C-alpha positions as CSV (number, residue, x, y, z in Angstrom):
1,M,21.9,163.3,-8.5
2,S,24.5,165.6,-7.0
3,D,27.0,167.5,-9.1
4,I,29.7,166.9,-6.5
5,T,31.4,163.6,-7.0
6,P,34.5,162.2,-5.3
7,E,36.4,163.1,-8.4
8,T,35.2,166.7,-8.2
9,V,36.2,166.9,-4.6
10,E,39.7,165.5,-5.4
11,A,40.1,167.9,-8.4
12,H,39.5,170.8,-6.0
13,G,42.4,169.7,-3.7
14,L,40.2,168.7,-0.7
15,S,40.7,165.4,1.2
16,Q,37.8,163.3,2.0
17,D,38.1,164.3,5.7
18,E,38.0,168.0,4.6
19,Y,35.0,167.4,2.5
20,E,33.2,165.8,5.5
21,R,34.0,169.1,7.4
22,V,32.4,171.0,4.5
23,L,29.2,168.9,4.8
24,H,29.2,169.5,8.6
25,A,29.7,173.2,8.2
26,L,26.9,173.6,5.7
27,G,24.6,170.9,7.0
28,R,24.1,169.9,3.4
29,E,26.0,169.2,0.2
30,P,27.7,172.3,-1.3
31,N,27.0,173.4,-4.8
32,L,30.0,173.9,-7.2
33,V,30.4,177.6,-6.3
34,E,30.5,176.8,-2.6
35,L,32.9,173.9,-3.1
36,G,35.2,176.1,-5.1
37,I,35.2,178.7,-2.4
38,F,36.0,176.1,0.3
39,S,38.8,174.7,-1.9
40,V,40.7,177.9,-2.3
41,M,40.1,179.2,1.3
42,W,41.3,175.8,2.7
43,S,44.2,175.6,0.3
44,E,47.6,175.6,1.9
45,H,48.3,178.9,0.2
46,C,45.4,180.7,1.8
47,S,44.7,178.8,5.1
48,Y,48.3,178.0,6.2
49,K,46.8,174.8,7.6
50,S,50.1,173.0,8.1
51,S,52.0,176.0,9.4
52,R,49.6,178.2,11.5
53,L,50.3,176.2,14.6
54,H,54.0,176.9,14.5
55,L,53.9,180.5,13.1
56,K,52.2,181.5,16.4
57,K,55.5,180.8,18.2
58,L,57.4,183.6,16.3
59,P,58.0,186.9,18.1
60,T,56.0,189.7,16.4
61,E,56.0,192.6,18.9
62,A,58.3,195.5,19.8
63,P,57.7,199.1,20.8
64,W,58.1,200.2,17.2
65,V,55.8,197.6,15.7
66,I,52.4,199.1,14.8
67,C,50.9,196.1,13.1
68,G,52.3,192.6,13.0
69,P,51.1,189.5,11.0
70,G,47.4,189.2,10.1
71,E,47.0,192.2,7.8
72,N,48.2,192.7,4.3
73,A,51.6,193.8,5.4
74,G,53.6,194.6,8.5
75,V,53.9,198.1,9.8
76,I,56.7,199.7,11.9
77,D,57.1,203.2,13.3
78,I,60.1,205.0,11.8
79,G,59.6,208.3,13.6
80,D,58.3,211.7,12.7
81,G,54.8,210.4,12.3
82,Q,55.8,208.0,9.6
83,A,55.6,204.3,9.2
84,A,57.3,201.7,6.9
85,I,55.0,199.1,5.6
86,F,56.4,195.9,4.0
87,K,56.0,192.3,3.1
88,M,57.5,189.4,1.1
89,E,55.5,186.8,-0.8
90,S,56.1,183.9,-3.0
91,H,55.1,183.3,-6.6
92,N,57.0,180.1,-7.1
93,H,54.7,177.7,-8.9
94,P,53.4,180.3,-11.4
95,S,56.9,181.4,-12.2
96,Y,58.0,177.8,-13.1
97,I,55.0,177.4,-15.3
98,E,55.1,180.8,-17.0
99,P,58.2,182.7,-15.8
100,Y,57.5,186.1,-17.2
101,Q,53.9,186.5,-16.0
102,G,54.5,184.5,-12.9
103,A,57.3,186.8,-11.7
104,A,55.6,190.0,-13.0
105,T,52.4,189.2,-11.1
106,G,54.3,188.3,-8.0
107,V,55.7,191.9,-8.1
108,G,52.2,193.3,-8.8
109,G,50.7,191.3,-5.9
110,I,53.2,192.4,-3.3
111,L,52.9,196.0,-4.4
112,R,49.1,195.8,-3.8
113,D,49.7,194.3,-0.4
114,V,51.6,197.4,0.6
115,F,49.7,200.2,-1.0
116,T,46.3,198.7,0.1
117,M,47.4,199.8,3.6
118,G,47.9,203.4,2.6
119,A,51.6,203.3,1.8
120,R,53.3,204.6,-1.3
121,P,55.7,201.9,-2.5
122,V,59.3,203.1,-2.4
123,A,61.4,200.0,-3.0
124,N,61.2,196.5,-4.3
125,A,63.6,193.5,-3.5
126,N,63.6,189.9,-4.4
127,A,65.0,186.5,-3.5
128,L,65.4,184.1,-6.5
129,R,66.5,180.4,-6.5
130,F,67.1,178.5,-9.7
131,G,68.3,175.0,-10.6
132,R,71.5,173.9,-12.4
133,P,72.5,176.5,-15.0
134,E,73.0,173.6,-17.5
135,H,69.5,172.3,-16.9
136,P,67.6,172.5,-20.3
137,K,64.9,174.8,-18.9
138,M,67.0,177.0,-16.7
139,K,68.1,179.7,-19.1
140,H,64.4,180.1,-20.2
141,L,63.3,180.4,-16.6
142,V,66.1,182.8,-15.5
143,Q,65.5,185.1,-18.5
144,G,61.8,185.0,-18.1
145,V,61.7,185.7,-14.3
146,V,64.3,188.5,-14.5
147,A,62.4,190.1,-17.4
148,G,59.1,189.8,-15.6
149,I,60.4,191.4,-12.4
150,G,62.0,194.2,-14.4
151,G,59.1,194.6,-16.8
152,Y,56.6,195.1,-14.0
153,G,58.6,197.0,-11.4
154,N,60.1,199.3,-14.0
155,C,56.8,200.2,-15.7
156,V,55.0,200.8,-12.4
157,G,57.8,203.1,-11.3
158,V,59.1,201.5,-8.1
159,P,62.9,200.9,-7.9
160,T,64.3,197.4,-7.3
161,I,67.2,198.0,-5.0
162,A,68.1,194.7,-3.4
163,G,68.0,190.9,-3.9
164,E,69.7,187.6,-4.2
165,T,69.9,185.0,-7.0
166,N,71.3,181.6,-6.4
167,F,71.5,178.2,-8.2
168,H,71.3,174.6,-6.9
169,P,70.2,171.3,-8.4
170,A,67.5,171.0,-5.7
171,Y,65.5,173.8,-7.6
172,D,65.7,172.1,-11.0
173,G,62.0,171.3,-11.0
174,N,60.7,174.0,-8.7
175,I,62.3,177.4,-8.8
176,L,61.6,180.1,-6.1
177,V,60.5,183.6,-6.8
178,N,60.0,185.7,-3.7
179,A,59.1,189.4,-4.1
180,M,59.3,192.1,-1.4
181,T,58.0,195.6,-1.4
182,V,58.5,198.4,1.1
183,G,56.3,201.5,1.3
184,I,56.0,204.7,3.4
185,A,52.8,206.0,5.0
186,D,51.7,208.5,7.7
187,V,51.0,206.7,11.0
188,D,47.6,208.3,11.1
189,K,46.7,207.3,7.6
190,I,47.1,203.5,7.7
191,F,44.2,201.4,6.3
192,Y,43.1,198.0,7.5
193,S,40.9,195.3,6.0
194,A,38.1,194.8,8.6
195,A,34.7,195.3,7.0
196,T,32.4,197.1,9.5
197,G,29.2,199.0,9.4
198,V,26.1,197.0,8.5
199,G,24.7,198.3,5.2
200,N,28.0,200.0,4.1
201,P,28.6,199.6,0.4
202,I,31.2,197.1,-0.9
203,V,32.9,198.4,-4.1
204,Y,35.0,196.7,-6.7
205,V,37.8,198.8,-8.3
206,G,40.6,198.3,-10.8
207,S,40.6,196.0,-13.8
208,K,37.8,193.8,-15.0
209,T,37.6,190.1,-14.0
210,G,38.7,187.5,-16.5
211,R,39.3,183.8,-16.5
212,D,43.1,184.0,-15.9
213,G,44.4,182.6,-12.6
214,I,41.4,180.4,-11.8
215,H,42.5,177.8,-9.2
216,G,45.8,179.6,-8.8
217,A,45.8,179.3,-5.0
218,T,45.0,175.6,-5.3
219,M,47.8,175.0,-7.9
220,A,50.2,176.8,-5.6
221,S,49.3,174.3,-2.8
222,A,50.4,171.2,-4.6
223,D,53.7,169.8,-5.9
224,F,54.5,169.5,-9.6
225,G,54.0,166.4,-11.7
226,E,54.3,165.7,-15.4
227,D,51.5,168.1,-16.1
228,A,53.2,171.4,-15.2
229,E,52.7,172.9,-18.6
230,A,49.0,172.1,-18.5
231,K,48.7,174.4,-15.5
232,R,49.6,177.4,-17.6
233,P,45.9,178.8,-17.5
234,T,46.2,179.0,-13.7
235,V,48.8,181.7,-14.0
236,Q,47.7,185.3,-13.8
237,V,48.4,188.0,-16.4
238,G,49.6,191.4,-15.2
239,D,49.4,194.9,-16.5
240,P,51.8,197.2,-14.6
241,F,50.5,200.4,-16.3
242,T,47.0,199.6,-14.8
243,E,48.7,198.9,-11.5
244,K,50.3,202.4,-11.5
245,L,46.9,204.0,-12.1
246,L,45.4,201.8,-9.3
247,I,48.1,203.0,-6.9
248,E,47.4,206.7,-7.7
249,A,43.6,206.3,-7.5
250,C,43.7,204.4,-4.2
251,L,46.1,206.9,-2.6
252,E,43.9,209.8,-3.8
253,L,40.8,208.2,-2.3
254,M,42.8,207.4,0.9
255,A,43.5,211.1,1.3
256,T,39.7,211.5,1.9
257,D,37.6,210.0,4.7
258,A,35.7,207.7,2.4
259,I,37.3,204.3,3.1
260,V,36.2,202.0,6.0
261,A,38.2,199.0,4.9
262,I,40.3,197.9,1.9
263,Q,41.8,194.6,0.7
264,D,43.6,193.7,-2.5
265,M,42.4,190.7,-4.6
266,G,45.4,188.4,-4.4
267,A,45.4,184.7,-4.1
268,A,41.8,183.4,-4.5
269,G,40.8,186.8,-5.8
270,L,37.3,188.0,-4.9
271,T,36.8,185.0,-2.6
272,S,39.7,185.6,-0.2
273,S,39.4,189.4,-0.2
274,S,35.7,189.3,0.7
275,V,36.0,186.5,3.3
276,E,39.0,188.2,5.0
277,M,37.3,191.6,5.2
278,A,34.1,190.2,6.7
279,T,36.0,187.8,9.0
280,N,38.3,190.6,10.3
281,G,35.3,192.8,10.9
282,K,33.2,190.0,12.5
283,T,30.4,190.8,10.0
284,G,28.8,189.2,7.0
285,I,28.9,190.0,3.3
286,R,26.4,190.0,0.4
287,L,27.6,190.3,-3.2
288,D,25.6,190.7,-6.3
289,M,27.6,188.8,-8.9
290,D,25.7,190.4,-11.8
291,K,27.4,193.7,-10.9
292,V,31.0,192.3,-11.0
293,P,32.9,194.0,-14.0
294,C,33.9,191.1,-16.3
295,R,36.0,191.3,-19.5
296,E,34.8,188.0,-20.9
297,D,31.3,186.9,-21.8
298,G,29.3,184.4,-19.9
299,M,31.4,184.3,-16.8
300,T,29.8,182.2,-14.0
301,P,29.9,183.0,-10.3
302,Y,32.3,180.2,-9.9
303,E,34.7,181.8,-12.3
304,M,34.3,185.3,-10.9
305,M,34.9,184.2,-7.3
306,L,38.0,182.1,-8.2
307,S,39.6,184.3,-10.8
308,E,42.9,185.8,-9.9
309,S,42.9,188.5,-12.5
310,Q,45.3,191.2,-11.5
311,E,45.1,194.9,-10.5
312,R,41.8,194.6,-8.5
313,M,40.8,195.9,-5.1
314,L,37.8,195.5,-2.8
315,M,36.7,198.3,-0.5
316,V,34.1,199.1,2.0
317,L,33.0,202.8,1.8
318,K,31.1,205.1,4.1
319,P,27.5,205.6,2.9
320,G,27.2,208.5,0.5
321,K,30.8,208.4,-0.6
322,E,30.2,206.3,-3.6
323,G,29.8,209.2,-6.1
324,M,33.1,210.8,-5.0
325,A,35.0,207.5,-5.1
326,A,33.5,206.7,-8.5
327,A,34.7,210.0,-9.9
328,I,38.2,209.4,-8.7
329,F,38.4,205.9,-10.3
330,E,36.8,207.1,-13.5
331,K,39.4,209.9,-13.8
332,W,42.1,207.3,-13.6
333,E,40.2,205.2,-16.2
334,L,39.6,202.3,-13.9
335,D,36.4,200.2,-13.3
336,F,34.3,201.1,-10.3
337,A,31.2,199.2,-9.2
338,V,29.1,198.8,-6.1
339,I,28.7,195.1,-5.9
340,G,27.3,194.4,-2.4
341,E,27.0,195.4,1.2
342,V,28.2,194.6,4.7
343,T,25.7,192.5,6.6
344,N,25.3,191.2,10.2
345,T,24.8,187.6,9.2
346,Q,28.4,186.4,9.5
347,H,27.7,184.5,6.2
348,M,29.0,185.0,2.7
349,V,25.9,185.2,0.4
350,L,26.3,185.5,-3.3
351,E,23.4,186.3,-5.7
352,F,23.3,185.8,-9.4
353,G,20.4,186.1,-11.8
354,G,18.0,186.8,-9.0
355,E,19.0,183.6,-7.1
356,V,21.2,182.8,-4.1
357,V,24.1,180.7,-5.5
358,C,26.2,180.6,-2.4
359,D,25.4,180.8,1.4
360,I,28.4,179.9,3.6
361,P,29.0,180.7,7.3
362,L,32.3,182.6,7.4
363,G,33.7,180.9,10.5
364,P,34.5,177.5,8.8
365,L,36.0,179.4,5.8
366,A,38.6,181.3,7.8
367,A,39.0,181.2,11.6
368,D,37.8,177.6,11.8
369,A,39.6,176.3,8.7
370,P,41.5,173.1,9.2
371,E,44.7,173.3,11.2
372,Y,47.1,170.4,11.2
373,D,49.8,169.4,13.7
374,R,51.8,167.4,11.2
375,P,54.3,164.8,12.5
376,F,57.9,166.0,12.5
377,M,61.2,164.5,13.4
378,S,63.2,165.5,16.5
379,M,66.4,167.4,15.7
380,H,68.4,164.3,16.6
381,D,66.3,162.1,14.3
382,Y,66.5,164.7,11.5
383,L,70.3,164.9,11.7
384,D,70.4,161.1,11.5
385,W,68.1,161.2,8.5
386,A,69.9,164.0,6.7
387,G,73.2,162.0,7.0
388,I,75.4,165.0,6.8
389,A,78.9,163.6,7.1
390,P,81.2,165.3,9.6
391,L,84.2,167.1,8.1
392,R,87.1,164.9,9.2
393,D,90.0,165.8,7.0
394,R,90.2,169.4,6.2
395,P,91.9,170.2,2.9
396,D,94.1,173.2,2.5
397,T,95.3,175.4,-0.3
398,T,98.7,176.5,-1.5
399,D,97.3,179.3,-3.7
400,V,94.6,181.5,-2.2
401,G,94.5,183.7,-5.3
402,S,93.9,180.8,-7.7
403,D,91.2,179.4,-5.5
404,L,89.6,182.9,-5.2
405,L,89.5,183.2,-9.0
406,R,87.8,179.9,-9.4
407,L,85.2,180.8,-6.6
408,L,84.3,184.1,-8.1
409,A,83.4,182.5,-11.4
410,T,80.9,180.1,-9.8
411,P,77.2,180.7,-10.1
412,D,76.8,181.5,-6.3
413,L,79.4,184.2,-6.3
414,A,79.4,185.6,-9.8
415,S,78.4,189.2,-10.5
416,R,74.7,189.7,-10.8
417,R,75.2,192.9,-12.9
418,W,73.4,191.3,-15.9
419,I,70.3,190.9,-13.6
420,A,70.6,194.2,-11.8
421,E,70.9,196.2,-15.0
422,Q,67.4,195.0,-16.1
423,Y,65.9,196.5,-13.0
424,D,65.4,200.3,-12.7
425,S,67.0,201.0,-9.4
426,Q,66.9,204.8,-9.7
427,V,63.3,205.7,-10.5
428,G,62.0,208.0,-7.9
429,A,65.4,209.6,-7.3
430,D,65.6,208.4,-3.7
431,T,67.9,205.4,-4.1
432,L,71.1,205.8,-2.2
433,Q,72.8,202.4,-2.6
434,T,72.4,199.1,-4.5
435,G,74.7,196.2,-4.8
436,G,76.1,196.4,-1.3
437,D,75.2,194.5,1.9
438,A,71.8,196.2,1.7
439,G,69.9,198.4,-0.6
440,V,69.2,201.9,0.8
441,V,66.4,204.3,-0.2
442,R,65.9,207.8,1.2
443,V,62.6,208.6,3.0
444,H,61.6,211.4,0.7
445,G,61.9,214.9,2.2
446,T,63.8,213.8,5.3
447,R,67.3,212.9,6.4
448,K,66.2,209.3,7.1
449,A,66.7,206.2,4.9
450,L,65.5,202.7,4.9
451,A,67.9,199.8,4.4
452,I,66.5,196.6,2.8
453,T,68.1,193.2,2.5
454,T,67.0,189.6,1.5
455,D,69.0,186.7,2.9
456,C,69.1,182.9,3.5
457,T,71.7,180.1,3.2
458,P,69.6,177.0,2.4
459,R,72.6,174.6,2.6
460,Y,73.0,175.6,6.3
461,V,69.2,175.1,6.9
462,Q,69.4,171.6,5.4
463,A,72.4,170.6,7.4
464,N,70.9,171.9,10.7
465,P,67.5,173.6,10.5
466,R,67.8,175.3,13.9
467,E,71.2,176.8,13.3
468,G,70.3,177.6,9.7
469,G,67.2,179.4,10.8
470,K,69.2,181.5,13.3
471,Q,71.8,182.2,10.6
472,A,69.3,183.5,8.1
473,I,68.0,186.1,10.6
474,A,71.5,186.9,11.8
475,E,72.9,187.5,8.3
476,A,70.0,189.9,7.5
477,F,70.8,191.7,10.8
478,R,74.5,191.9,9.8
479,N,73.8,193.3,6.4
480,L,71.7,196.1,7.8
481,C,74.3,196.9,10.4
482,A,77.0,197.0,7.7
483,V,75.4,200.0,6.0
484,G,74.8,201.8,9.3
485,A,71.1,200.9,9.8
486,R,69.4,199.9,13.0
487,P,67.6,196.6,12.3
488,L,64.0,197.0,13.0
489,A,61.9,194.1,11.7
490,V,61.7,191.1,9.4
491,T,59.3,189.8,6.8
492,N,59.8,186.3,5.5
493,C,58.9,183.8,2.8
494,L,59.1,180.3,4.2
495,N,59.7,178.0,1.2
496,F,59.6,174.3,2.0
497,A,58.6,171.0,0.4
498,N,55.8,168.6,1.3
499,P,54.8,169.1,4.9
500,Q,53.2,165.7,5.0
501,R,56.8,164.2,5.1
502,P,58.1,164.3,8.7
503,E,61.6,165.2,7.6
504,I,60.3,168.2,5.7
505,M,58.1,169.3,8.6
506,A,61.2,168.9,10.9
507,Q,63.0,171.4,8.6
508,F,60.1,173.8,9.0
509,V,59.5,173.5,12.8
510,H,63.2,173.5,13.8
511,G,64.0,176.2,11.3
512,L,61.3,178.4,12.8
513,D,62.6,177.6,16.3
514,G,66.0,179.0,15.2
515,M,64.5,182.0,13.5
516,G,62.4,182.8,16.6
517,A,65.4,182.6,18.9
518,A,67.4,184.9,16.7
519,C,64.6,187.4,16.4
520,R,64.2,187.6,20.2
521,A,67.9,187.9,20.9
522,L,68.4,190.6,18.2
523,D,65.2,192.6,18.9
524,F,64.3,192.0,15.3
525,P,60.6,190.9,15.3
526,I,58.7,189.3,12.4
527,V,55.9,191.5,11.3
528,S,54.7,189.9,8.1
529,G,55.4,187.0,5.8
530,N,54.2,184.1,3.6
531,V,54.4,180.3,3.7
532,S,55.0,178.4,0.5
533,L,54.9,174.6,0.8
534,Y,54.8,171.6,-1.6
535,N,57.8,173.0,-3.4
536,E,59.0,169.8,-5.1
537,S,58.7,168.2,-8.4
538,K,58.1,164.7,-9.8
539,A,58.5,165.9,-13.3
540,T,61.1,164.1,-15.5
541,G,64.5,165.8,-15.1
542,G,63.4,167.7,-12.0
543,G,64.7,167.4,-8.5
544,S,62.6,166.2,-5.6
545,A,62.3,168.5,-2.6
546,I,63.9,172.0,-2.7
547,L,66.4,172.9,0.0
548,P,64.6,174.4,3.0
549,T,64.6,178.1,2.1
550,P,63.2,180.5,4.8
551,A,64.0,183.7,2.8
552,I,64.4,186.7,5.1
553,G,63.6,190.3,4.2
554,G,65.1,192.7,6.7
555,V,64.4,196.4,7.1
556,G,66.4,198.9,9.1
557,L,66.5,202.6,9.7
558,I,69.4,205.1,9.1
559,D,68.6,208.3,11.0
560,D,70.8,210.4,8.8
561,Y,71.7,209.1,5.4
562,A,74.9,211.1,5.4
563,K,76.2,208.4,7.8
564,M,75.3,205.6,5.4
565,M,78.2,203.1,4.9
566,T,79.3,201.2,1.8
567,M,81.6,198.2,1.3
568,G,84.1,199.5,-1.3
569,F,87.7,200.3,-0.3
570,K,88.0,204.1,-0.3
571,K,91.7,205.1,0.0
572,A,95.1,203.6,-0.3
573,G,96.7,203.4,3.2
574,D,93.5,202.6,5.1
575,T,94.0,199.8,7.5
576,I,91.8,196.7,7.2
577,Y,90.5,195.1,10.4
578,L,88.6,191.9,11.1
579,I,85.9,192.1,13.7
580,W,85.5,188.7,15.2
581,P,85.0,186.9,18.6
582,E,87.9,187.8,20.9
583,A,88.1,184.1,22.0
584,W,88.9,183.1,18.4
585,A,92.3,184.6,18.6
586,T,93.2,181.2,20.0
587,P,92.7,178.7,17.2
588,D,90.4,175.8,17.5
589,P,90.3,173.2,14.7
590,E,86.5,172.8,15.2
591,R,85.9,176.5,14.9
592,S,86.8,177.6,11.4
593,H,83.9,176.3,9.3
594,L,85.1,174.9,6.1
595,G,82.2,172.4,6.5
596,K,79.2,173.4,4.3
597,S,81.4,176.1,2.7
598,L,81.3,177.1,-0.9
599,W,85.1,176.6,-1.1
600,L,84.7,173.0,-0.1
601,R,81.8,172.4,-2.4
602,E,83.0,174.2,-5.5
603,L,86.7,173.4,-5.4
604,H,86.7,170.0,-3.8
605,D,83.2,168.7,-4.7
606,R,82.5,167.8,-1.1
607,D,79.3,168.7,0.7
608,E,80.2,167.8,4.3
609,G,80.3,169.2,7.8
610,R,77.9,170.9,10.1
611,A,76.3,174.3,9.7
612,P,78.3,177.0,11.4
613,P,76.9,177.8,14.8
614,V,75.5,181.3,15.5
615,D,76.3,183.0,18.8
616,L,73.3,185.4,19.0
617,A,74.7,187.5,21.9
618,L,77.9,188.0,20.0
619,E,76.0,188.9,16.8
620,K,74.1,191.6,18.6
621,A,77.2,193.0,20.3
622,A,79.2,193.0,17.1
623,G,76.4,194.7,15.2
624,E,76.0,197.4,17.8
625,I,79.8,198.0,17.7
626,V,79.8,198.3,13.9
627,R,76.9,200.8,13.9
628,Q,78.7,202.9,16.6
629,L,81.9,202.9,14.6
630,I,80.0,204.1,11.6
631,A,78.1,206.7,13.6
632,D,81.4,208.0,15.0
633,G,83.0,208.3,11.6
634,L,85.8,205.9,12.5
635,V,85.4,203.6,9.5
636,S,85.5,204.1,5.7
637,A,84.1,200.8,4.5
638,V,82.2,197.9,6.1
639,H,81.3,194.4,4.8
640,D,80.0,191.4,6.5
641,I,81.6,188.0,5.9
642,S,79.4,185.3,4.5
643,D,79.5,183.0,1.5
644,G,83.1,182.2,0.5
645,G,84.6,183.5,3.7
646,M,87.0,186.4,4.2
647,A,88.8,186.0,0.8
648,V,85.6,186.6,-1.1
649,A,84.5,189.5,1.2
650,L,87.9,191.2,0.6
651,A,87.5,190.6,-3.2
652,E,84.1,192.2,-3.1
653,M,85.4,195.2,-1.2
654,A,88.4,195.6,-3.6
655,L,86.3,195.3,-6.7
656,A,83.7,197.7,-5.4
657,G,86.4,200.3,-4.7
658,G,88.8,199.6,-7.5
659,L,91.7,199.2,-5.0
660,G,93.6,196.1,-4.0
661,A,95.0,195.2,-0.6
662,D,98.0,193.6,1.1
663,V,96.8,191.2,3.7
664,E,98.3,188.6,6.1
665,T,97.1,185.2,7.1
666,H,96.8,184.1,10.7
667,P,99.9,181.9,11.6
668,D,97.8,179.5,13.7
669,Y,95.2,178.8,11.0
670,T,95.6,177.0,7.7
671,A,95.2,179.2,4.7
672,A,91.9,177.5,3.7
673,Q,90.5,177.9,7.2
674,W,91.5,181.5,7.5
675,W,90.5,182.8,4.1
676,F,87.6,180.5,3.1
677,G,86.0,179.4,6.4
678,E,82.4,180.6,6.9
679,D,82.4,181.4,10.6
680,Q,79.5,183.7,11.6
681,G,79.3,187.0,13.3
682,R,82.3,188.6,11.5
683,Y,82.8,191.9,9.6
684,L,85.6,193.5,7.7
685,I,86.2,197.3,8.2
686,T,88.7,199.8,6.9
687,V,90.0,202.5,9.2
688,P,91.5,205.8,8.0
689,D,92.9,206.7,11.5
690,T,94.1,203.8,13.5
691,D,95.0,206.0,16.5
692,A,91.4,207.3,16.7
693,L,90.1,203.7,16.6
694,N,92.6,202.6,19.3
695,R,91.5,205.5,21.5
696,K,87.9,204.4,21.1
697,L,88.7,200.8,21.9
698,A,90.7,201.9,24.9
699,E,87.6,203.4,26.5
700,G,86.4,199.8,27.0
701,T,82.9,198.8,27.7
702,Q,80.7,197.7,30.6
703,D,78.8,195.3,28.4
704,E,80.0,191.8,28.8
705,N,79.1,190.8,25.3
706,H,80.7,193.8,23.7
707,A,83.9,192.8,25.5
708,R,83.8,189.5,23.7
709,V,84.2,191.3,20.3
710,G,87.8,191.4,19.1
711,F,89.7,193.4,16.4
712,R,92.5,191.9,14.3
713,R,94.6,193.9,11.9
714,L,94.6,192.2,8.5
715,G,96.5,194.6,6.3
716,I,96.5,197.7,4.2
717,V,94.4,199.0,1.3
718,G,96.3,199.8,-1.8
719,G,97.7,198.5,-5.1
720,N,95.9,196.8,-8.0
721,D,95.9,193.2,-6.8
722,L,94.7,190.9,-4.1
723,F,96.4,187.6,-3.1
724,G,98.8,188.3,-6.0
725,V,96.0,188.4,-8.6
726,A,95.3,191.6,-10.5
727,L,91.9,193.1,-9.8
728,S,91.2,193.0,-13.6
729,R,91.5,189.2,-13.5
730,L,89.3,189.0,-10.4
731,A,86.7,191.2,-12.1
732,A,86.8,189.1,-15.3
733,A,86.3,185.9,-13.4
734,R,83.4,187.4,-11.6
735,E,81.7,188.6,-14.8
736,S,82.4,185.4,-16.7
737,F,79.4,183.3,-15.5
738,F,76.5,185.3,-16.8
739,S,78.3,186.6,-19.9
740,G,79.2,183.1,-20.8
741,W,75.7,181.6,-20.9
742,I,72.9,184.1,-20.7
743,N,73.9,187.1,-22.9
744,D,72.6,185.8,-26.2
């Protein structure tokens, strides 16, 4: 009688149709080890079976792109023989179940994705989404996630310099924890994962294998029910001190000529790393499971292959290099074991106790894994389904200062200082800026710097996935431009709910359409990323689907960090200008987007209106103008306008610089439209010498889109208040949220 019952198949997350494909691929019934391997490799988390079809549509190439999606991380050329290597990944489900370890191992995993390619990690960033602050679990989740990110990143010695943290009821039952790492490598010392050379030894390095994290990839590919707590054993346990040793040992070995291929053991552990290496090299692989270093007695091949124990790597070495490599890892007090060899069979063969316990052709596991074209709604049908009411009557305000005070105290706009102070942002001594539009880290030993940002506005994506997808890319682009960086490339973390629901798949497909359009228009390709689906909960007290959240990680280059720009007001008397579309000098009641704005939601409890449209040609032109003004030394502060509109942007500049401002409203717009509308493509700048700016503008431009960008004088920097409210009161309001409920 077979050990594989329908219940066993279901427990492994495979549908009946998928199990039939397993039978066809093998020509027989699988044993339990083989079933487990198929289950993790065909999980949504590893195979991208619902998303691969649409990911292929994204732009991934540019002259400066060295390696796009398909490897552990994306690689871009930053000049002088150097490359930036970066990626963003999710650890959503584990962080909901066990927030500290879930978030910590998310950081550890993304660090390994970067240094496995030969890069020394230089900066971390994150994008976090939580549910209602008053939800009974939320304080525990926030505290645990923040502590986990800080605990791992601080100990391993990589600064956390950028991120975002937001709250919405849609994340009550399924929080999002997206971690990003950026590293630097020499262009001629980049390592890839393709296992080649028949007979070459396969070595296991790092920590021993335990039973933590078994079925982690499968768990991450399903929604939550009432049994979320029971899934705690599927969450990995991290050790940042071991990770630091692993980084140094790997980089030391990489300085030699010993490595043929290298892959970290992330989701699905030894299974995915070995399958991916053999598949990418178009070879086969044989592993002797008796030689796998284990920290628990009696571990079976099933447990070893599916464990997601942390701080482990798999390598293919050149013959004869084993002794040298072993000496390096022993010096760093890490395990080293030769556990197999590269073959020419294009099969994965596992041996244990003198017997073959697994023999699977690699094609069906990876390249020929299931790929689904899930049904999705048209944009028209989706908008009907979403039922976003148009904003018909636009409320106004008679007290901008009072409204601003209330907005700054809300969870979405409150100071994140309590969070940032738990992250070491200065370790390595190369951090140049945190807390601005983008974090900035110097490329050690050069005048160059990398700017890093994470961005997304899920309420826009929900209202109109295409425009929301465009806006997520455009805001990352603006944030990089605002610090003086040339935007180069994007990584992403595509967080959506159940793809088997046509309305959710519509969010995904149309969101990617918008992202792709923006990347093409802005010369801002996507070079790496992650898809996280089934982010929804049926647990009591939880929400249903999360808001569609395609988190964007943007990276840009500053050629000379002496030209880096910051957002804080610098000097009393500087003139404040709004950079905006020239055509908008003529008011249009449909243009100023109070719809879907934070002001409308937080102060009037209304969630209406369409997502603000994004003019991609204008975004590109405005960004180029801002970067040129920074390079020419004509501006003293720059800040893009986003959540909360111009009033919030001014407040952030004032609080960052400790200076107030005297500003004027536009006579043809209502106060609410002018100060709290969330129109896209706009920046605030301060100018020390208006004559110099006017001379520059008088030169004109031959570029049609540049000519569409306008400048409007808003006022003057100076004083201790903004909109009649003392800066001290604005600061107190902004600090009140976290100090009121989380500092206990």
